[in-house]
N, C-alpha and C positions, 0 to 999 in steps of 0.2 A: 504494499499499500504506500509505504514511504517512497519507494522508487517511482511509482506511477505519479505521486504528487510532485516530486522533483522534476520529472519529465514534463508534466503539465506546465509548471512554472517556467522552465526554459523554453518551451515552445511558445508560451504566452509573451515572453520577452523577444524572441527571435522572429515572430510573425510579423510585427510592424517594420523591422529592419529589413526583412526579406521583401516586403512589398515596396519599400523605397528602392531597394536594389533592382527590383524588376522594372520600376518606373524609369529609373535612371538609365537602365540598360536599353529600353525602348527608345528613348531619346538619343542616346549615344549611337545606337545601331542605325537609326533613321538618318541622322546627320552624316554619319560616316559613309553610308551608302551613296548619298549625293556627293560627298566630298571625293569619294573613289571615282565616280562618274565623271566629275569635273576634271580631275587629274587625267583620266583616260581620254576624255574629249580633247583636251589640250595636246596630249601626246599624239593622238590620231590626226589632228589638224596638221601638226608638223610632219608626221610620218607620210600622210597622204597628200600633203600640199593643196589642201582645199578646206573651206570653212566646215566646222563641225559645231552643231547647235544642240543645246539641251532646252526643252520647253516643258512646261507643265501639261498634262493631259488628264482628261476626264476618266480614262480607263486604260491603264497600262497592261491589262491582262489580255486584250485582244491582239490578234496577229500583227496588225498594222495600226497602231495607235496615232491619233492626230493631235496636234497642239490645241490647247484650249485656254481661254483667259481665266485661269484658275490658280491656286496655290500649288506649291511643289510637294503636295502629298503623293501624287503619282507624277512621273516624268518619263520622257523619251529622249534618247540621244540619237542623232542621225547626221548623216553627211548632208550638207546644206550648200551645194555649189552656187546657188543664186543668192545666198546669204539674206533670205527674207524671213528667217525664223518660222517657217510654216512647213511642216513635213507634207510634201507633195508625193503623188504617185511616181515611183522610180527613185525616190531618195531612200538610200539604205539605212535601216534602223540597225544601230550598233549595240545599243543596250536600252533597257527600260527598267523602271524601278517603281515600287509602290504596290498597293496603297500603303500609306503610313499605318501603323498599329492604332487600334482603337484608343482614343484618348489623346493621341498626338496631334497637335494643331500646327499648321505651317502658315507662315507669313512671309511676304516678300516686300522689297522696297517698292515704293509708289511707281507705277509704270513699268516695273521690271518683269517683262513678259518672257524673257528668253536669256540664255547664256550662250554666247557665240565666240568661238575662237578662230582667229585668222591663221593661215599657214605659217605665220611666224610664231605662233603660240600666244600671242597677246590677245587679250579681251577686246572684241571689237564691236562698234555700233553696228546695227543692221542696216541694210539697204532701205528699209522702210524707216523713215526718220521719226516716226511717232513711237516707235518701239525703243525703250530704254533697256540697257543690260540689267539683268537681275544680279546685283553684287552683294546684296545682303539678304539672306534667307534664314529664317528663325523657325526652330522647332521647339514647342513647348507643351505643357500639359496644364492641369488645373492648378498647379503650384505657381504658375507665372514666372516672373523674373526675379523674385525676391531671393536674396542670397540664403543659401541653405548650409554652406560650409565655408565660413570666412567671407571671401569675396566671390565665391563660386556660385552661380545660380543654377537652378534646375534646368532652365532653358539652354538649348544649344544653337549657336549661330554659325552659319557658314558664310565666310567673307571671301570675296574674290577681288584681287587688285587689278588695276589696268594692264599690268604685265602678265597676267594670267595666273599668278600664284594664288593658291587658295588654302584655307585653314578653318578649323573649328574653334569657336571662341565661347567662353562661358562667363567671363568676368562681368561684374555689374557695378564696380565702383572705382575703376582705374582711370576713367575719364578719356581713354584712347579709343582707337577703332575697335578694340576687343571688348570695350565697354557696352554690353548689349543694351543698357538703358538709354544710351545715346542714339540708338537706331531709330527711335520713334515708334516702336511696335507696342501695341496694347495686347497683352497675352491673357487669356482667360484665367 
């Protein structure tokens, strides 16, 4: 009986920590999947010497997903020789991702409909001048952006520089580009 009581106490203490671990893992995995695709798109643009784009899609599970004016919960990476950030018939799909796990919300910078890399590996504006490159993409959950461990937030931000370098950020009080609170997103 004593053994069962001790086991129940240990499980009672471990369950909330495990739930936090699972929630953090979902956010990390989702952000890292997009980060991997961004780095792969940059490499493919250089290797194939043509534009490669990543855009959000309504459904990445279909055989040939199309771009949509949506968040980056689901996305598609494709060869984009005309650099218009619209996946058209004949443009090769290189990779697709999503949907994001239940509870994970995606946000992107205003007007940021697409990520496109030039054959040089640099982030490029699209041929359609109304399309702004998506350079800040945030994944968060119900915990929002409040710090949970010192200056680290629960949310994960994927940041892309004009030179095409990308990284995941979590900071919320440093004041720099890694400071997710300066990105202007409202997280649930």
